C-alpha positions in Angstrom: 0.0 0.0 0.0 2.8 2.5 0.9 4.6 1.7 -2.3 1.4 2.4 -4.3 0.9 5.7 -2.6 4.5 6.8 -3.3 4.2 5.8 -6.9 0.6 6.7 -7.5 -0.2 6.8 -11.3 -2.2 9.4 -13.1 -5.3 7.6 -14.6 -5.5 8.3 -18.3 -7.3 5.0 -18.8 -11.0 4.8 -20.0 -12.1 4.6 -16.3 -11.9 4.9 -13.5 -10.6 8.4 -13.8 -9.1 11.1 -11.6 -11.5 12.6 -9.1 -11.6 16.2 -7.7 -10.5 17.2 -4.2 -14.0 18.3 -3.4 -15.2 14.7 -4.2 -12.5 13.2 -2.0 -13.3 15.6 0.8 -17.0 14.8 0.7 -16.2 11.1 0.9 -13.9 11.6 3.9 -16.8 12.7 6.2 -17.8 10.3 8.9 -20.0 7.5 7.5 -23.7 8.3 7.4 -26.6 5.9 7.6 -28.3 5.4 4.2 -31.7 6.3 5.6 -33.3 8.6 8.2 -34.1 12.3 8.5 -30.5 13.4 7.9 -30.1 11.3 4.8 -33.5 12.0 3.1 -32.7 15.6 1.9 -29.2 14.5 0.7 -30.4 11.6 -1.4 -33.4 13.7 -2.7 -31.1 16.5 -3.8 -28.6 14.2 -5.3 -31.2 12.3 -7.3 -32.7 15.6 -8.5 -29.3 16.8 -9.7 -28.6 13.5 -11.4 -31.9 13.8 -13.3 -30.5 17.0 -14.8 -27.4 15.3 -15.9 -29.4 12.5 -17.4 -31.6 15.1 -19.0 -34.7 13.4 -17.9 -37.8 14.1 -15.8 -38.4 10.4 -15.2 -37.2 8.0 -12.5 -33.5 7.9 -11.6 -31.8 5.4 -9.2 -28.4 5.2 -7.6 -27.5 1.6 -7.1 -24.4 0.1 -5.5 -22.4 -1.7 -8.1 -20.6 -1.2 -11.4 -22.0 -0.1 -14.7 -22.7 -3.7 -15.7 -25.3 -3.8 -12.9 -27.3 -1.0 -14.5 -27.1 -2.9 -17.8 -28.2 -6.2 -16.3 -30.9 -4.6 -14.2 -32.5 -3.3 -17.4 -32.3 -6.8 -18.9 -33.7 -8.6 -15.8 -36.6 -6.1 -15.3 -37.7 -5.8 -18.9 -37.0 -9.1 -20.7 -38.8 -12.5 -20.3 -37.7 -15.7 -21.9 -38.3 -15.6 -25.6 -38.5 -11.8 -25.9 -36.9 -10.6 -29.2 -34.1 -8.2 -28.6 -32.0 -6.5 -31.2 -28.4 -6.0 -29.9 -26.2 -3.6 -31.8 -22.7 -4.8 -31.4 -20.0 -2.3 -32.4 -17.4 -3.4 -29.8 -16.6 -5.3 -26.7 -19.3 -3.8 -24.6 -22.0 -4.2 -27.2 -21.1 -7.9 -27.0 -21.6 -7.7 -23.2 -25.1 -6.3 -23.6 -25.9 -9.0 -26.2 -24.6 -11.7 -23.8 -26.5 -10.3 -20.8 -29.8 -10.4 -22.8 -29.1 -14.0 -24.1 -28.1 -15.2 -20.6 -31.5 -14.1 -19.3 -33.4 -16.0 -21.9 -34.0 -13.3 -24.6 -34.1 -14.3 -28.2 -31.2 -12.1 -29.4 -30.8 -10.8 -32.9 -27.3 -9.4 -33.4 -26.8 -6.4 -35.5 -23.0 -6.4 -35.9 -21.1 -3.3 -37.0 -17.5 -3.6 -38.1 -15.5 -2.3 -35.1 -14.4 1.2 -35.7 -17.1 1.9 -38.2 -20.1 4.1 -37.4 -23.6 2.6 -36.7 -25.9 3.3 -39.6 -29.5 4.0 -38.4 -31.0 3.0 -41.8 -29.4 -0.4 -41.5 -31.0 -0.9 -38.1 -34.3 0.3 -39.5 -34.1 -2.3 -42.2 -33.2 -5.1 -39.7 -36.3 -4.2 -37.6 -38.5 -4.2 -40.6 -37.4 -7.8 -41.3 -37.6 -8.9 -37.7 -41.2 -8.5 -36.4 -42.1 -7.9 -32.8 -38.7 -6.8 -31.5 -39.2 -5.7 -27.9 -36.1 -3.7 -27.4 -32.8 -2.4 -28.9 -29.6 -2.5 -26.8 -26.8 -0.2 -27.8 -23.6 1.3 -26.4 -23.6 5.1 -26.7 -19.8 5.5 -26.3 -18.0 2.2 -27.2 -14.7 2.5 -25.3 -13.2 -0.6 -27.0 -13.4 1.0 -30.5 -13.5 4.7 -29.6 -16.8 5.4 -31.5 -20.1 7.1 -30.6 -23.5 5.9 -31.6 -26.2 8.2 -33.2 -28.7 7.8 -30.3 -31.1 10.5 -31.6 -31.6 8.7 -34.9 -31.7 5.3 -33.2 -34.4 6.7 -30.9 -36.5 7.7 -33.9 -36.0 4.2 -35.4 -37.0 2.5 -32.2 -40.2 4.5 -31.9 -41.1 3.8 -35.5 -41.0 0.1 -34.8 -42.5 0.4 -31.3 -39.4 -1.0 -29.7 -37.8 0.1 -26.4 -34.3 1.8 -26.7 -31.9 0.7 -23.9 -28.7 2.7 -23.9 -25.4 2.1 -22.1 -24.0 5.6 -21.4 -21.4 4.4 -18.9 -18.5 6.3 -20.5 -20.5 9.2 -21.9 -22.9 10.5 -19.2 -21.7 13.9 -18.1 -19.2 14.2 -21.0 -21.1 13.7 -24.2 -24.6 15.1 -25.0 -27.3 12.4 -24.5 -30.8 13.7 -24.1 -32.6 10.8 -22.5 -36.2 12.1 -22.8 -35.9 14.1 -26.0 -34.1 11.3 -27.9 -36.6 8.6 -26.9 -34.2 6.6 -24.6 -36.4 4.4 -22.5 -33.6 3.1 -20.2 -30.3 4.9 -19.8 -27.7 2.8 -17.9 -24.6 4.4 -16.6 -22.0 4.5 -13.7 -20.0 6.8 -11.5 -16.4 6.2 -12.4 -16.0 7.9 -15.8 -17.3 11.3 -16.9 -19.2 11.7 -13.7 -15.8 11.8 -11.9 -16.5 9.7 -8.8 -14.7 6.5 -7.7 -16.1 3.1 -8.9 -19.1 1.7 -7.0 -22.3 3.4 -8.1 -24.5 2.2 -10.9 -26.8 5.0 -12.2 -29.9 4.3 -14.2 -32.8 6.4 -15.7 -36.1 4.6 -16.5 -38.8 6.1 -18.6 -42.6 5.6 -18.7 -42.6 3.3 -21.7 -40.2 1.0 -19.9 -42.4 0.9 -16.8 -45.4 0.1 -18.9 -43.6 -2.7 -20.5 -42.7 -4.1 -17.1 -46.4 -4.0 -16.1 -47.2 -6.2 -19.1 -44.9 -9.0 -18.1 -46.4 -12.5 -17.9 -44.2 -13.3 -14.9 -43.0 -11.2 -12.0 -39.6 -9.6 -12.2 -37.2 -12.0 -10.3 -35.0 -11.1 -7.4 -34.5 -7.9 -5.5 -31.1 -6.3 -6.4 -31.8 -5.8 -10.1 -35.6 -5.5 -9.8 -36.2 -2.0 -10.9 -39.8 -2.0 -9.7 -38.5 -2.5 -6.1 -36.2 0.4 -6.5 -39.1 2.5 -7.7 -41.2 1.5 -4.7 -38.5 2.2 -2.2 -37.7 5.6 -3.8 -41.2 6.8 -2.9 -39.9 7.1 0.6 -36.4 8.2 -0.4 -35.2 4.7 0.4 -33.6 1.7 -1.4 -34.2 -2.0 -1.3 -30.6 -2.7 -0.4 -27.9 -0.9 1.6 -26.3 1.9 -0.4 -22.8 3.3 0.0 -23.5 6.6 1.7 -19.9 7.9 1.4 -19.8 7.3 -2.3 -23.2 9.0 -2.7 -21.8 12.1 -0.9 -18.9 12.0 -3.4 -21.5 11.8 -6.2 -23.4 14.8 -4.7 -20.2 16.9 -4.7 -19.4 15.9 -8.3 -22.9 16.7 -9.5 -22.6 20.2 -7.9 -19.4 20.7 -9.9 -21.0 19.4 -13.1 -24.0 21.7 -12.9 -21.9 24.7 -11.9 -19.8 24.1 -15.0 -23.0 23.7 -17.1 -23.7 20.7 -19.3 -23.1 22.5 -22.5 -19.8 23.9 -21.3 -18.8 20.4 -20.1 -19.7 18.8 -23.4 -17.7 21.5 -25.2 -14.7 20.8 -22.9 -14.8 17.1 -23.6 -15.1 17.7 -27.4 -12.1 20.0 -27.3 -10.1 17.5 -25.2 -11.0 14.7 -27.6 -10.0 16.7 -30.6 -6.7 17.7 -28.9 -5.8 14.1 -28.2 -6.6 13.0 -31.8 -4.6 15.8 -33.3 -1.6 14.9 -31.1 -1.9 11.2 -32.0 -2.1 12.0 -35.8 0.9 14.3 -35.5 2.9 11.4 -34.2 2.0 9.4 -37.3 -0.3 7.1 -35.4 -3.6 5.9 -36.8 -7.0 6.3 -35.0 -9.0 3.1 -34.8 -12.3 5.0 -35.6 -12.6 5.1 -39.4 -14.5 8.3 -39.5 -13.4 11.0 -37.1 -16.9 12.7 -36.9 -18.0 9.5 -35.0 -14.9 9.3 -32.8 -15.4 9.4 -29.0 -14.7 12.6 -27.1 -14.0 10.7 -23.9 -11.6 7.9 -25.0 -9.3 7.7 -28.0 -8.5 4.3 -29.4 -5.2 4.1 -31.4 -3.9 1.3 -33.6 -0.7 -0.1 -32.1 2.0 0.6 -34.7 3.8 -2.3 -36.3 6.9 -3.3 -34.4 5.7 -1.8 -31.1 4.7 -4.1 -28.2 1.5 -2.8 -26.7 2.2 -4.2 -23.2 5.7 -2.7 -23.2 4.4 0.7 -24.3 1.9 0.8 -21.4 4.5 -0.5 -19.0 7.0 2.3 -19.9 4.2 4.9 -19.8 3.3 3.7 -16.3 6.7 3.0 -14.7 8.8 5.8 -16.3 6.2 8.5 -16.7 3.7 7.6 -14.0 0.8 7.7 -16.5 -1.6 4.7 -17.0 -3.2 4.2 -20.4 -5.4 1.3 -21.4 -4.8 -1.7 -23.6 -7.1 -3.1 -26.2 -10.1 -5.2 -25.3 -11.3 -8.6 -26.6 -10.3 -9.2 -30.2 -8.5 -5.8 -30.2 -6.1 -6.8 -27.4 -2.5 -6.1 -28.5 -3.8 -4.3 -31.6 -4.9 -1.1 -30.0 -4.2 1.1 -27.0 -6.5 3.6 -25.4 -6.3 7.0 -23.8 -9.1 8.2 -21.5 -9.9 11.9 -21.3 -13.0 12.2 -19.1 -14.2 14.4 -16.2 -11.1 16.0 -14.7 -8.7 14.6 -17.2 -10.5 16.2 -20.2 -8.1 19.2 -19.9 -4.8 20.4 -21.1 -3.4 19.9 -17.6 -3.6 16.1 -18.1 -3.5 15.8 -21.9 -0.3 17.7 -22.6 1.8 15.6 -20.2 0.2 12.4 -21.6 1.0 13.2 -25.2 4.5 14.3 -24.3 5.1 11.0 -22.4 3.6 9.0 -25.3 6.0 10.7 -27.7 9.0 9.9 -25.5 7.9 6.3 -25.0 7.3 5.6 -28.6 10.6 7.2 -29.6 12.4 5.1 -27.0 10.8 1.9 -28.4 12.1 2.7 -31.9 9.1 4.3 -33.5 10.1 7.1 -35.9 8.5 10.5 -35.1 9.3 14.2 -35.0 9.9 15.1 -31.4 7.7 17.9 -30.1 5.3 17.9 -33.1 2.5 16.1 -31.3 2.7 18.3 -28.2 2.7 21.4 -30.5 -0.5 20.1 -32.2 -2.1 19.7 -28.8 -1.2 23.2 -27.7 -2.5 24.6 -31.0 -5.8 22.8 -30.5 -6.2 24.2 -27.0 -5.4 27.8 -28.2 
């Protein structure tokens, strides 16, 4: 533990990310009970602020767990055995959503998109026209394995056209990339605390719309279990409660972060992440590296995925970045392992304070590993973008 604290790394991975001092300070308070008269105004205020970040007027729940919990809670609560679900797979986490639906008995129809390519709403429209009675679409808004963003607004229109629910994973985009839950017809928006929200891992965040609740009411069988049963969360929330023990210290950190987010303003925050994403991409291209996203207009503004250059060992690259420069970056996931590496720029790290040192360290590391580049060119490109 002492060694780790002496050599603490800067987290430029796709989550968890660096958290602010105000969040850390809020979490350092004496532990509070997750119920009672002192807690009720805190959880009520926090939930109301979270609704603003989700851009919804509907129900929002703060559950203890990772982002996968919010994904699986939507599956458990909405799907019954044999329900037809169209899973859009554009990367590693699209596969996860597909597998979750399948594991709970859904009849999954996979709509696979070549990793790195944009999702085409017209192709989804055609697939739904062929496959009748599709209950829901699952999709990842910001696919951190491929560094691409899905056109949620257009997919929401397609879903409504075919009377299908739209279930979106916004784990790496909520609070960093515009996602208008209500306006864009998102019926369930599943997210988490440790990325653009800027809180340590441990909170699963989910917004549930009226069409989703109506679908749950029409189930032939009751929703199983407690933890992932969204109807139980809704019932408990009527009294500012929860069906399970919630981590009060983490929620205090979330409250502090939401205050920061809303003080910054969502539009300002989205612009900051867009600028940070562009700066990283310009720096990467100036080194002669290739983005994994084939069309930059669909590239993520919270994580940049880069093709590992020929002759460079991905694991060695990340090791040198970590041990010599004190900066952690991410490796490729699934079938992209060893073929890509990833730089996260979300919440507090979506700024020149973090991005310039990261690009400088990446230049130095690649040069030391034998990759030919012009020293300083990438850092200059980043500076120019931030001007």
